[in-house]
mmCIF file as Biopython writes it, N, C-alpha, C and O atoms, coordinates in Angstrom:
data_model
#
loop_
_atom_site.group_PDB
_atom_site.id
_atom_site.type_symbol
_atom_site.label_atom_id
_atom_site.label_alt_id
_atom_site.label_comp_id
_atom_site.label_asym_id
_atom_site.label_entity_id
_atom_site.label_seq_id
_atom_site.pdbx_PDB_ins_code
_atom_site.Cartn_x
_atom_site.Cartn_y
_atom_site.Cartn_z
_atom_site.occupancy
_atom_site.B_iso_or_equiv
_atom_site.auth_seq_id
_atom_site.auth_asym_id
_atom_site.pdbx_PDB_model_num
ATOM 1   N N  . UNK A ? 1  ? 143.570 -45.070 -69.433 1.0 0.0 1  A 1 
ATOM 2   C CA . UNK A ? 1  ? 142.671 -44.564 -70.440 1.0 0.0 1  A 1 
ATOM 3   C C  . UNK A ? 1  ? 143.319 -44.577 -71.814 1.0 0.0 1  A 1 
ATOM 4   O O  . UNK A ? 1  ? 143.103 -43.663 -72.611 1.0 0.0 1  A 1 
ATOM 5   N N  . UNK A ? 2  ? 144.100 -45.590 -72.095 1.0 0.0 2  A 1 
ATOM 6   C CA . UNK A ? 2  ? 144.793 -45.646 -73.376 1.0 0.0 2  A 1 
ATOM 7   C C  . UNK A ? 2  ? 143.860 -45.952 -74.534 1.0 0.0 2  A 1 
ATOM 8   O O  . UNK A ? 2  ? 144.262 -45.843 -75.693 1.0 0.0 2  A 1 
ATOM 9   N N  . UNK A ? 3  ? 142.615 -46.334 -74.243 1.0 0.0 3  A 1 
ATOM 10  C CA . UNK A ? 3  ? 141.677 -46.609 -75.323 1.0 0.0 3  A 1 
ATOM 11  C C  . UNK A ? 3  ? 140.939 -45.345 -75.778 1.0 0.0 3  A 1 
ATOM 12  O O  . UNK A ? 3  ? 140.088 -45.415 -76.665 1.0 0.0 3  A 1 
ATOM 13  N N  . UNK A ? 4  ? 141.253 -44.205 -75.185 1.0 0.0 4  A 1 
ATOM 14  C CA . UNK A ? 4  ? 140.637 -42.945 -75.590 1.0 0.0 4  A 1 
ATOM 15  C C  . UNK A ? 4  ? 141.425 -42.319 -76.735 1.0 0.0 4  A 1 
ATOM 16  O O  . UNK A ? 4  ? 142.628 -42.550 -76.858 1.0 0.0 4  A 1 
ATOM 17  N N  . UNK A ? 5  ? 140.756 -41.528 -77.577 1.0 0.0 5  A 1 
ATOM 18  C CA . UNK A ? 5  ? 141.483 -40.793 -78.611 1.0 0.0 5  A 1 
ATOM 19  C C  . UNK A ? 5  ? 142.501 -39.844 -77.961 1.0 0.0 5  A 1 
ATOM 20  O O  . UNK A ? 5  ? 142.311 -39.407 -76.826 1.0 0.0 5  A 1 
ATOM 21  N N  . UNK A ? 6  ? 143.571 -39.533 -78.682 1.0 0.0 6  A 1 
ATOM 22  C CA . UNK A ? 6  ? 144.655 -38.717 -78.123 1.0 0.0 6  A 1 
ATOM 23  C C  . UNK A ? 6  ? 144.174 -37.372 -77.586 1.0 0.0 6  A 1 
ATOM 24  O O  . UNK A ? 6  ? 144.692 -36.905 -76.571 1.0 0.0 6  A 1 
ATOM 25  N N  . UNK A ? 7  ? 143.202 -36.740 -78.234 1.0 0.0 7  A 1 
ATOM 26  C CA . UNK A ? 7  ? 142.772 -35.419 -77.783 1.0 0.0 7  A 1 
ATOM 27  C C  . UNK A ? 7  ? 141.961 -35.477 -76.484 1.0 0.0 7  A 1 
ATOM 28  O O  . UNK A ? 7  ? 141.734 -34.441 -75.860 1.0 0.0 7  A 1 
ATOM 29  N N  . UNK A ? 8  ? 141.523 -36.668 -76.069 1.0 0.0 8  A 1 
ATOM 30  C CA . UNK A ? 8  ? 140.768 -36.833 -74.822 1.0 0.0 8  A 1 
ATOM 31  C C  . UNK A ? 8  ? 141.575 -37.511 -73.722 1.0 0.0 8  A 1 
ATOM 32  O O  . UNK A ? 8  ? 141.217 -37.427 -72.548 1.0 0.0 8  A 1 
ATOM 33  N N  . UNK A ? 9  ? 142.637 -38.168 -74.086 1.0 0.0 9  A 1 
ATOM 34  C CA . UNK A ? 9  ? 143.358 -39.057 -73.178 1.0 0.0 9  A 1 
ATOM 35  C C  . UNK A ? 9  ? 143.855 -38.377 -71.910 1.0 0.0 9  A 1 
ATOM 36  O O  . UNK A ? 9  ? 143.752 -38.954 -70.827 1.0 0.0 9  A 1 
ATOM 37  N N  . UNK A ? 10 ? 144.386 -37.177 -72.016 1.0 0.0 10 A 1 
ATOM 38  C CA . UNK A ? 10 ? 145.006 -36.537 -70.857 1.0 0.0 10 A 1 
ATOM 39  C C  . UNK A ? 10 ? 144.172 -35.399 -70.278 1.0 0.0 10 A 1 
ATOM 40  O O  . UNK A ? 10 ? 144.705 -34.544 -69.570 1.0 0.0 10 A 1 
ATOM 41  N N  . UNK A ? 11 ? 142.895 -35.375 -70.565 1.0 0.0 11 A 1 
ATOM 42  C CA . UNK A ? 11 ? 142.013 -34.407 -69.919 1.0 0.0 11 A 1 
ATOM 43  C C  . UNK A ? 11 ? 141.826 -34.797 -68.454 1.0 0.0 11 A 1 
ATOM 44  O O  . UNK A ? 11 ? 141.868 -35.978 -68.109 1.0 0.0 11 A 1 
ATOM 45  N N  . UNK A ? 12 ? 141.623 -33.808 -67.608 1.0 0.0 12 A 1 
ATOM 46  C CA . UNK A ? 12 ? 141.523 -34.046 -66.168 1.0 0.0 12 A 1 
ATOM 47  C C  . UNK A ? 12 ? 140.448 -35.073 -65.809 1.0 0.0 12 A 1 
ATOM 48  O O  . UNK A ? 12 ? 140.658 -35.906 -64.927 1.0 0.0 12 A 1 
ATOM 49  N N  . UNK A ? 13 ? 139.308 -35.019 -66.483 1.0 0.0 13 A 1 
ATOM 50  C CA . UNK A ? 13 ? 138.220 -35.943 -66.143 1.0 0.0 13 A 1 
ATOM 51  C C  . UNK A ? 13 ? 138.517 -37.389 -66.548 1.0 0.0 13 A 1 
ATOM 52  O O  . UNK A ? 13 ? 137.791 -38.299 -66.148 1.0 0.0 13 A 1 
ATOM 53  N N  . UNK A ? 14 ? 139.562 -37.608 -67.326 1.0 0.0 14 A 1 
ATOM 54  C CA . UNK A ? 14 ? 139.935 -38.956 -67.745 1.0 0.0 14 A 1 
ATOM 55  C C  . UNK A ? 14 ? 141.185 -39.472 -67.046 1.0 0.0 14 A 1 
ATOM 56  O O  . UNK A ? 14 ? 141.727 -40.509 -67.427 1.0 0.0 14 A 1 
ATOM 57  N N  . UNK A ? 15 ? 141.644 -38.758 -66.030 1.0 0.0 15 A 1 
ATOM 58  C CA . UNK A ? 15 ? 142.861 -39.138 -65.312 1.0 0.0 15 A 1 
ATOM 59  C C  . UNK A ? 15 ? 142.501 -39.622 -63.911 1.0 0.0 15 A 1 
ATOM 60  O O  . UNK A ? 15 ? 141.480 -39.225 -63.350 1.0 0.0 15 A 1 
ATOM 61  N N  . UNK A ? 16 ? 143.340 -40.474 -63.360 1.0 0.0 16 A 1 
ATOM 62  C CA . UNK A ? 16 ? 143.208 -40.915 -61.975 1.0 0.0 16 A 1 
ATOM 63  C C  . UNK A ? 16 ? 144.520 -40.597 -61.285 1.0 0.0 16 A 1 
ATOM 64  O O  . UNK A ? 16 ? 145.521 -41.281 -61.500 1.0 0.0 16 A 1 
ATOM 65  N N  . UNK A ? 17 ? 144.519 -39.559 -60.454 1.0 0.0 17 A 1 
ATOM 66  C CA . UNK A ? 17 ? 145.722 -39.182 -59.730 1.0 0.0 17 A 1 
ATOM 67  C C  . UNK A ? 17 ? 145.853 -40.093 -58.528 1.0 0.0 17 A 1 
ATOM 68  O O  . UNK A ? 17 ? 145.092 -39.984 -57.567 1.0 0.0 17 A 1 
ATOM 69  N N  . UNK A ? 18 ? 146.809 -40.982 -58.585 1.0 0.0 18 A 1 
ATOM 70  C CA . UNK A ? 18 ? 146.996 -41.948 -57.511 1.0 0.0 18 A 1 
ATOM 71  C C  . UNK A ? 18 ? 147.602 -41.293 -56.283 1.0 0.0 18 A 1 
ATOM 72  O O  . UNK A ? 18 ? 147.335 -41.724 -55.162 1.0 0.0 18 A 1 
ATOM 73  N N  . UNK A ? 19 ? 148.396 -40.281 -56.468 1.0 0.0 19 A 1 
ATOM 74  C CA . UNK A ? 19 ? 149.014 -39.591 -55.351 1.0 0.0 19 A 1 
ATOM 75  C C  . UNK A ? 19 ? 150.303 -38.933 -55.778 1.0 0.0 19 A 1 
ATOM 76  O O  . UNK A ? 19 ? 150.827 -39.186 -56.863 1.0 0.0 19 A 1 
ATOM 77  N N  . UNK A ? 20 ? 150.796 -38.094 -54.913 1.0 0.0 20 A 1 
ATOM 78  C CA . UNK A ? 20 ? 152.056 -37.407 -55.154 1.0 0.0 20 A 1 
ATOM 79  C C  . UNK A ? 20 ? 152.952 -37.681 -53.963 1.0 0.0 20 A 1 
ATOM 80  O O  . UNK A ? 20 ? 152.586 -37.392 -52.824 1.0 0.0 20 A 1 
ATOM 81  N N  . UNK A ? 21 ? 154.119 -38.234 -54.222 1.0 0.0 21 A 1 
ATOM 82  C CA . UNK A ? 21 ? 155.072 -38.539 -53.164 1.0 0.0 21 A 1 
ATOM 83  C C  . UNK A ? 21 ? 156.049 -37.370 -53.082 1.0 0.0 21 A 1 
ATOM 84  O O  . UNK A ? 21 ? 156.760 -37.094 -54.048 1.0 0.0 21 A 1 
ATOM 85  N N  . UNK A ? 22 ? 156.094 -36.673 -51.934 1.0 0.0 22 A 1 
ATOM 86  C CA . UNK A ? 22 ? 156.974 -35.516 -51.822 1.0 0.0 22 A 1 
ATOM 87  C C  . UNK A ? 22 ? 158.448 -35.910 -51.799 1.0 0.0 22 A 1 
ATOM 88  O O  . UNK A ? 22 ? 158.800 -37.020 -51.401 1.0 0.0 22 A 1 
ATOM 89  N N  . UNK A ? 23 ? 159.292 -34.996 -52.226 1.0 0.0 23 A 1 
ATOM 90  C CA . UNK A ? 23 ? 160.736 -35.215 -52.262 1.0 0.0 23 A 1 
ATOM 91  C C  . UNK A ? 23 ? 161.388 -34.571 -51.064 1.0 0.0 23 A 1 
ATOM 92  O O  . UNK A ? 23 ? 160.700 -34.304 -50.078 1.0 0.0 23 A 1 
ATOM 93  N N  . UNK A ? 24 ? 162.667 -34.312 -51.097 1.0 0.0 24 A 1 
ATOM 94  C CA . UNK A ? 24 ? 163.567 -34.360 -52.243 1.0 0.0 24 A 1 
ATOM 95  C C  . UNK A ? 24 ? 164.195 -35.731 -52.461 1.0 0.0 24 A 1 
ATOM 96  O O  . UNK A ? 24 ? 164.837 -35.948 -53.488 1.0 0.0 24 A 1 
ATOM 97  N N  . UNK A ? 25 ? 164.030 -36.654 -51.530 1.0 0.0 25 A 1 
ATOM 98  C CA . UNK A ? 25 ? 164.631 -37.986 -51.669 1.0 0.0 25 A 1 
ATOM 99  C C  . UNK A ? 25 ? 163.568 -39.018 -51.983 1.0 0.0 25 A 1 
ATOM 100 O O  . UNK A ? 25 ? 162.387 -38.818 -51.698 1.0 0.0 25 A 1 
ATOM 101 N N  . UNK A ? 26 ? 163.992 -40.113 -52.566 1.0 0.0 26 A 1 
ATOM 102 C CA . UNK A ? 26 ? 163.062 -41.212 -52.844 1.0 0.0 26 A 1 
ATOM 103 C C  . UNK A ? 26 ? 162.563 -41.789 -51.522 1.0 0.0 26 A 1 
ATOM 104 O O  . UNK A ? 26 ? 163.330 -41.886 -50.564 1.0 0.0 26 A 1 
ATOM 105 N N  . UNK A ? 27 ? 161.287 -42.174 -51.458 1.0 0.0 27 A 1 
ATOM 106 C CA . UNK A ? 27 ? 160.761 -42.745 -50.214 1.0 0.0 27 A 1 
ATOM 107 C C  . UNK A ? 27 ? 161.295 -44.155 -49.985 1.0 0.0 27 A 1 
ATOM 108 O O  . UNK A ? 27 ? 161.680 -44.850 -50.925 1.0 0.0 27 A 1 
ATOM 109 N N  . UNK A ? 28 ? 161.310 -44.560 -48.720 1.0 0.0 28 A 1 
ATOM 110 C CA . UNK A ? 28 ? 161.658 -45.945 -48.405 1.0 0.0 28 A 1 
ATOM 111 C C  . UNK A ? 28 ? 160.476 -46.826 -48.795 1.0 0.0 28 A 1 
ATOM 112 O O  . UNK A ? 28 ? 159.385 -46.323 -49.061 1.0 0.0 28 A 1 
ATOM 113 N N  . UNK A ? 29 ? 160.687 -48.119 -48.828 1.0 0.0 29 A 1 
ATOM 114 C CA . UNK A ? 29 ? 159.591 -49.030 -49.160 1.0 0.0 29 A 1 
ATOM 115 C C  . UNK A ? 29 ? 158.467 -48.933 -48.138 1.0 0.0 29 A 1 
ATOM 116 O O  . UNK A ? 29 ? 157.293 -49.023 -48.499 1.0 0.0 29 A 1 
ATOM 117 N N  . UNK A ? 30 ? 158.812 -48.751 -46.876 1.0 0.0 30 A 1 
ATOM 118 C CA . UNK A ? 30 ? 157.786 -48.619 -45.844 1.0 0.0 30 A 1 
ATOM 119 C C  . UNK A ? 30 ? 156.953 -47.357 -46.067 1.0 0.0 30 A 1 
ATOM 120 O O  . UNK A ? 30 ? 155.730 -47.387 -45.934 1.0 0.0 30 A 1 
ATOM 121 N N  . UNK A ? 31 ? 157.613 -46.255 -46.404 1.0 0.0 31 A 1 
ATOM 122 C CA . UNK A ? 31 ? 156.888 -45.017 -46.681 1.0 0.0 31 A 1 
ATOM 123 C C  . UNK A ? 31 ? 156.020 -45.155 -47.923 1.0 0.0 31 A 1 
ATOM 124 O O  . UNK A ? 31 ? 154.898 -44.649 -47.962 1.0 0.0 31 A 1 
ATOM 125 N N  . UNK A ? 32 ? 156.534 -45.835 -48.928 1.0 0.0 32 A 1 
ATOM 126 C CA . UNK A ? 32 ? 155.780 -46.021 -50.162 1.0 0.0 32 A 1 
ATOM 127 C C  . UNK A ? 32 ? 154.550 -46.894 -49.936 1.0 0.0 32 A 1 
ATOM 128 O O  . UNK A ? 32 ? 153.519 -46.685 -50.576 1.0 0.0 32 A 1 
ATOM 129 N N  . UNK A ? 33 ? 154.645 -47.857 -49.046 1.0 0.0 33 A 1 
ATOM 130 C CA . UNK A ? 33 ? 153.490 -48.702 -48.736 1.0 0.0 33 A 1 
ATOM 131 C C  . UNK A ? 33 ? 152.334 -47.883 -48.182 1.0 0.0 33 A 1 
ATOM 132 O O  . UNK A ? 33 ? 151.173 -48.188 -48.456 1.0 0.0 33 A 1 
ATOM 133 N N  . UNK A ? 34 ? 152.637 -46.844 -47.403 1.0 0.0 34 A 1 
ATOM 134 C CA . UNK A ? 34 ? 151.575 -45.989 -46.861 1.0 0.0 34 A 1 
ATOM 135 C C  . UNK A ? 34 ? 150.845 -45.242 -47.972 1.0 0.0 34 A 1 
ATOM 136 O O  . UNK A ? 34 ? 149.672 -44.900 -47.824 1.0 0.0 34 A 1 
ATOM 137 N N  . UNK A ? 35 ? 151.526 -44.991 -49.072 1.0 0.0 35 A 1 
ATOM 138 C CA . UNK A ? 35 ? 150.907 -44.329 -50.213 1.0 0.0 35 A 1 
ATOM 139 C C  . UNK A ? 35 ? 150.112 -45.331 -51.042 1.0 0.0 35 A 1 
ATOM 140 O O  . UNK A ? 35 ? 149.031 -45.012 -51.536 1.0 0.0 35 A 1 
ATOM 141 N N  . UNK A ? 36 ? 150.646 -46.541 -51.196 1.0 0.0 36 A 1 
ATOM 142 C CA . UNK A ? 36 ? 150.034 -47.525 -52.086 1.0 0.0 36 A 1 
ATOM 143 C C  . UNK A ? 36 ? 148.808 -48.220 -51.503 1.0 0.0 36 A 1 
ATOM 144 O O  . UNK A ? 36 ? 147.924 -48.624 -52.258 1.0 0.0 36 A 1 
ATOM 145 N N  . UNK A ? 37 ? 148.731 -48.368 -50.199 1.0 0.0 37 A 1 
ATOM 146 C CA . UNK A ? 37 ? 147.607 -49.094 -49.590 1.0 0.0 37 A 1 
ATOM 147 C C  . UNK A ? 37 ? 146.258 -48.466 -49.954 1.0 0.0 37 A 1 
ATOM 148 O O  . UNK A ? 37 ? 145.362 -49.204 -50.364 1.0 0.0 37 A 1 
ATOM 149 N N  . UNK A ? 38 ? 146.059 -47.147 -49.830 1.0 0.0 38 A 1 
ATOM 150 C CA . UNK A ? 38 ? 144.761 -46.580 -50.235 1.0 0.0 38 A 1 
ATOM 151 C C  . UNK A ? 38 ? 144.473 -46.756 -51.726 1.0 0.0 38 A 1 
ATOM 152 O O  . UNK A ? 38 ? 143.323 -46.958 -52.116 1.0 0.0 38 A 1 
ATOM 153 N N  . UNK A ? 39 ? 145.505 -46.682 -52.553 1.0 0.0 39 A 1 
ATOM 154 C CA . UNK A ? 39 ? 145.320 -46.877 -53.991 1.0 0.0 39 A 1 
ATOM 155 C C  . UNK A ? 39 ? 144.864 -48.298 -54.289 1.0 0.0 39 A 1 
ATOM 156 O O  . UNK A ? 39 ? 143.925 -48.502 -55.059 1.0 0.0 39 A 1 
ATOM 157 N N  . UNK A ? 40 ? 145.514 -49.267 -53.691 1.0 0.0 40 A 1 
ATOM 158 C CA . UNK A ? 40 ? 145.135 -50.663 -53.901 1.0 0.0 40 A 1 
ATOM 159 C C  . UNK A ? 40 ? 143.728 -50.911 -53.372 1.0 0.0 40 A 1 
ATOM 160 O O  . UNK A ? 40 ? 142.963 -51.659 -53.981 1.0 0.0 40 A 1 
ATOM 161 N N  . UNK A ? 41 ? 143.378 -50.294 -52.250 1.0 0.0 41 A 1 
ATOM 162 C CA . UNK A ? 41 ? 142.017 -50.434 -51.714 1.0 0.0 41 A 1 
ATOM 163 C C  . UNK A ? 41 ? 140.980 -49.907 -52.706 1.0 0.0 41 A 1 
ATOM 164 O O  . UNK A ? 41 ? 139.930 -50.521 -52.891 1.0 0.0 41 A 1 
ATOM 165 N N  . UNK A ? 42 ? 141.275 -48.764 -53.347 1.0 0.0 42 A 1 
ATOM 166 C CA . UNK A ? 42 ? 140.354 -48.220 -54.355 1.0 0.0 42 A 1 
ATOM 167 C C  . UNK A ? 42 ? 140.193 -49.177 -55.525 1.0 0.0 42 A 1 
ATOM 168 O O  . UNK A ? 42 ? 139.078 -49.397 -55.999 1.0 0.0 42 A 1 
ATOM 169 N N  . UNK A ? 43 ? 141.295 -49.746 -55.993 1.0 0.0 43 A 1 
ATOM 170 C CA . UNK A ? 43 ? 141.219 -50.681 -57.115 1.0 0.0 43 A 1 
ATOM 171 C C  . UNK A ? 43 ? 140.494 -51.967 -56.726 1.0 0.0 43 A 1 
ATOM 172 O O  . UNK A ? 43 ? 139.802 -52.558 -57.555 1.0 0.0 43 A 1 
ATOM 173 N N  . UNK A ? 44 ? 140.644 -52.404 -55.489 1.0 0.0 44 A 1 
ATOM 174 C CA . UNK A ? 44 ? 139.937 -53.612 -55.039 1.0 0.0 44 A 1 
ATOM 175 C C  . UNK A ? 44 ? 138.425 -53.395 -55.034 1.0 0.0 44 A 1 
ATOM 176 O O  . UNK A ? 44 ? 137.666 -54.314 -55.339 1.0 0.0 44 A 1 
ATOM 177 N N  . UNK A ? 45 ? 137.987 -52.189 -54.691 1.0 0.0 45 A 1 
ATOM 178 C CA . UNK A ? 45 ? 136.553 -51.888 -54.725 1.0 0.0 45 A 1 
ATOM 179 C C  . UNK A ? 45 ? 136.012 -51.982 -56.146 1.0 0.0 45 A 1 
ATOM 180 O O  . UNK A ? 45 ? 134.874 -52.405 -56.348 1.0 0.0 45 A 1 
ATOM 181 N N  . UNK A ? 46 ? 136.811 -51.596 -57.125 1.0 0.0 46 A 1 
ATOM 182 C CA . UNK A ? 46 ? 136.379 -51.687 -58.525 1.0 0.0 46 A 1 
ATOM 183 C C  . UNK A ? 46 ? 136.463 -53.123 -59.035 1.0 0.0 46 A 1 
ATOM 184 O O  . UNK A ? 46 ? 135.694 -53.513 -59.913 1.0 0.0 46 A 1 
ATOM 185 N N  . UNK A ? 47 ? 137.380 -53.905 -58.499 1.0 0.0 47 A 1 
ATOM 186 C CA . UNK A ? 47 ? 137.590 -55.277 -58.962 1.0 0.0 47 A 1 
ATOM 187 C C  . UNK A ? 47 ? 136.439 -56.191 -58.563 1.0 0.0 47 A 1 
ATOM 188 O O  . UNK A ? 47 ? 135.990 -57.017 -59.357 1.0 0.0 47 A 1 
ATOM 189 N N  . UNK A ? 48 ? 135.968 -56.040 -57.345 1.0 0.0 48 A 1 
ATOM 190 C CA . UNK A ? 48 ? 134.913 -56.915 -56.856 1.0 0.0 48 A 1 
ATOM 191 C C  . UNK A ? 48 ? 133.739 -56.046 -56.436 1.0 0.0 48 A 1 
ATOM 192 O O  . UNK A ? 48 ? 133.862 -55.386 -55.404 1.0 0.0 48 A 1 
ATOM 193 N N  . UNK A ? 49 ? 132.655 -55.985 -57.108 1.0 0.0 49 A 1 
ATOM 194 C CA . UNK A ? 49 ? 132.082 -56.940 -58.039 1.0 0.0 49 A 1 
ATOM 195 C C  . UNK A ? 49 ? 132.464 -56.727 -59.491 1.0 0.0 49 A 1 
ATOM 196 O O  . UNK A ? 49 ? 132.008 -57.476 -60.355 1.0 0.0 49 A 1 
ATOM 197 N N  . UNK A ? 50 ? 133.281 -55.737 -59.787 1.0 0.0 50 A 1 
ATOM 198 C CA . UNK A ? 50 ? 133.686 -55.501 -61.166 1.0 0.0 50 A 1 
ATOM 199 C C  . UNK A ? 50 ? 133.144 -54.185 -61.683 1.0 0.0 50 A 1 
ATOM 200 O O  . UNK A ? 50 ? 132.305 -53.544 -61.051 1.0 0.0 50 A 1 
ATOM 201 N N  . UNK A ? 51 ? 133.634 -53.804 -62.825 1.0 0.0 51 A 1 
ATOM 202 C CA . UNK A ? 51 ? 133.210 -52.563 -63.464 1.0 0.0 51 A 1 
ATOM 203 C C  . UNK A ? 51 ? 132.593 -52.929 -64.797 1.0 0.0 51 A 1 
ATOM 204 O O  . UNK A ? 51 ? 133.212 -53.626 -65.601 1.0 0.0 51 A 1 
ATOM 205 N N  . UNK A ? 52 ? 131.391 -52.470 -65.033 1.0 0.0 52 A 1 
ATOM 206 C CA . UNK A ? 52 ? 130.695 -52.754 -66.281 1.0 0.0 52 A 1 
ATOM 207 C C  . UNK A ? 52 ? 130.887 -51.574 -67.220 1.0 0.0 52 A 1 
ATOM 208 O O  . UNK A ? 52 ? 130.424 -50.471 -66.930 1.0 0.0 52 A 1 
ATOM 209 N N  . UNK A ? 53 ? 131.561 -51.793 -68.333 1.0 0.0 53 A 1 
ATOM 210 C CA . UNK A ? 53 ? 131.842 -50.734 -69.297 1.0 0.0 53 A 1 
ATOM 211 C C  . UNK A ? 53 ? 130.913 -50.913 -70.484 1.0 0.0 53 A 1 
ATOM 212 O O  . UNK A ? 53 ? 130.913 -51.958 -71.135 1.0 0.0 53 A 1 
ATOM 213 N N  . UNK A ? 54 ? 130.125 -49.887 -70.759 1.0 0.0 54 A 1 
ATOM 214 C CA . UNK A ? 54 ? 129.148 -49.995 -71.839 1.0 0.0 54 A 1 
ATOM 215 C C  . UNK A ? 54 ? 129.629 -49.373 -73.137 1.0 0.0 54 A 1 
ATOM 216 O O  . UNK A ? 54 ? 129.139 -49.725 -74.210 1.0 0.0 54 A 1 
ATOM 217 N N  . UNK A ? 55 ? 130.594 -48.441 -73.054 1.0 0.0 55 A 1 
ATOM 218 C CA . UNK A ? 55 ? 131.085 -47.782 -74.267 1.0 0.0 55 A 1 
ATOM 219 C C  . UNK A ? 55 ? 132.595 -47.599 -74.172 1.0 0.0 55 A 1 
ATOM 220 O O  . UNK A ? 55 ? 133.141 -47.455 -73.079 1.0 0.0 55 A 1 
ATOM 221 N N  . UNK A ? 56 ? 133.258 -47.605 -75.310 1.0 0.0 56 A 1 
ATOM 222 C CA . UNK A ? 56 ? 134.676 -47.291 -75.395 1.0 0.0 56 A 1 
ATOM 223 C C  . UNK A ? 56 ? 134.878 -46.323 -76.553 1.0 0.0 56 A 1 
ATOM 224 O O  . UNK A ? 56 ? 133.939 -46.029 -77.293 1.0 0.0 56 A 1 
ATOM 225 N N  . UNK A ? 57 ? 136.092 -45.832 -76.710 1.0 0.0 57 A 1 
ATOM 226 C CA . UNK A ? 57 ? 136.375 -44.921 -77.818 1.0 0.0 57 A 1 
ATOM 227 C C  . UNK A ? 57 ? 136.176 -45.622 -79.155 1.0 0.0 57 A 1 
ATOM 228 O O  . UNK A ? 57 ? 135.728 -45.005 -80.121 1.0 0.0 57 A 1 
ATOM 229 N N  . UNK A ? 58 ? 136.508 -46.909 -79.213 1.0 0.0 58 A 1 
ATOM 230 C CA . UNK A ? 58 ? 136.350 -47.661 -80.455 1.0 0.0 58 A 1 
ATOM 231 C C  . UNK A ? 58 ? 134.920 -48.070 -80.743 1.0 0.0 58 A 1 
ATOM 232 O O  . UNK A ? 58 ? 134.560 -48.291 -81.899 1.0 0.0 58 A 1 
ATOM 233 N N  . UNK A ? 59 ? 134.103 -48.174 -79.713 1.0 0.0 59 A 1 
ATOM 234 C CA . UNK A ? 59 ? 132.694 -48.569 -79.847 1.0 0.0 59 A 1 
ATOM 235 C C  . UNK A ? 59 ? 131.816 -47.610 -79.059 1.0 0.0 59 A 1 
ATOM 236 O O  . UNK A ? 59 ? 131.272 -48.000 -78.026 1.0 0.0 59 A 1 
ATOM 237 N N  . UNK A ? 60 ? 131.658 -46.357 -79.512 1.0 0.0 60 A 1 
ATOM 238 C CA . UNK A ? 60 ? 130.884 -45.380 -78.743 1.0 0.0 60 A 1 
ATOM 239 C C  . UNK A ? 60 ? 129.413 -45.749 -78.592 1.0 0.0 60 A 1 
ATOM 240 O O  . UNK A ? 60 ? 128.746 -45.250 -77.686 1.0 0.0 60 A 1 
ATOM 241 N N  . UNK A ? 61 ? 128.899 -46.609 -79.460 1.0 0.0 61 A 1 
ATOM 242 C CA . UNK A ? 61 ? 127.512 -47.037 -79.340 1.0 0.0 61 A 1 
ATOM 243 C C  . UNK A ? 61 ? 127.324 -48.222 -78.416 1.0 0.0 61 A 1 
ATOM 244 O O  . UNK A ? 61 ? 126.192 -48.644 -78.181 1.0 0.0 61 A 1 
ATOM 245 N N  . UNK A ? 62 ? 128.396 -48.764 -77.891 1.0 0.0 62 A 1 
ATOM 246 C CA . UNK A ? 62 ? 128.320 -49.901 -76.966 1.0 0.0 62 A 1 
ATOM 247 C C  . UNK A ? 62 ? 128.694 -51.197 -77.588 1.0 0.0 62 A 1 
ATOM 248 O O  . UNK A ? 62 ? 128.672 -52.231 -76.920 1.0 0.0 62 A 1 
#
């Protein structure tokens, strides 16, 4: 959401929490894959057929 004005950029409704990886140690690549697969699946749903954006911060009228 880097195209949003600074005062809106980090509001909860403009964030996408991909996940939280618990500690205290860094996960292995295999463990990290279990976290990333659902995230990639979500992005694939948006990729095909695509996302139609009608307004942006720079062009609020479309």
